[in-house]
C-alpha positions in Angstrom: 170.0 240.1 -143.8 167.7 237.6 -145.2 169.6 234.7 -144.0 169.6 235.8 -140.3 165.5 236.2 -140.7 165.5 232.7 -142.4 167.6 231.3 -139.4 165.2 232.9 -137.1 161.9 231.0 -138.3 164.1 228.2 -138.5 164.6 228.1 -135.0 161.2 229.1 -134.0 159.9 226.3 -136.1 162.2 223.9 -134.3 161.4 225.1 -131.0 157.6 224.7 -131.8 158.0 221.2 -133.3 160.1 220.0 -130.1 157.5 221.4 -127.8 154.9 219.7 -129.7 156.9 216.5 -130.1 157.7 216.7 -126.1 153.6 217.3 -125.3 152.7 214.5 -127.6 155.0 212.0 -126.1 154.0 213.2 -122.7 150.2 212.6 -123.5 150.6 209.4 -125.4 152.7 207.7 -122.3 149.8 209.1 -119.9 147.6 207.9 -122.4 149.1 204.4 -122.6 149.6 203.9 -118.9 146.1 205.0 -118.2 144.9 202.1 -120.6 147.5 199.4 -119.6 147.1 199.7 -115.6 144.2 202.3 -114.5 144.8 205.5 -113.1 146.5 205.1 -110.0 150.0 203.7 -111.0 152.9 205.9 -111.0 154.5 206.6 -114.2 157.8 204.9 -114.8 
């Protein structure tokens, strides 16, 4: 029983962490392209 609870928590934490990393990466790429090229260049 305890193992299942721990597994569930790990799963939630992993999901949260992945989501956070994805958002960070997205933000960083937008930020980087804005700094380099200005706002009107499409993202590669």
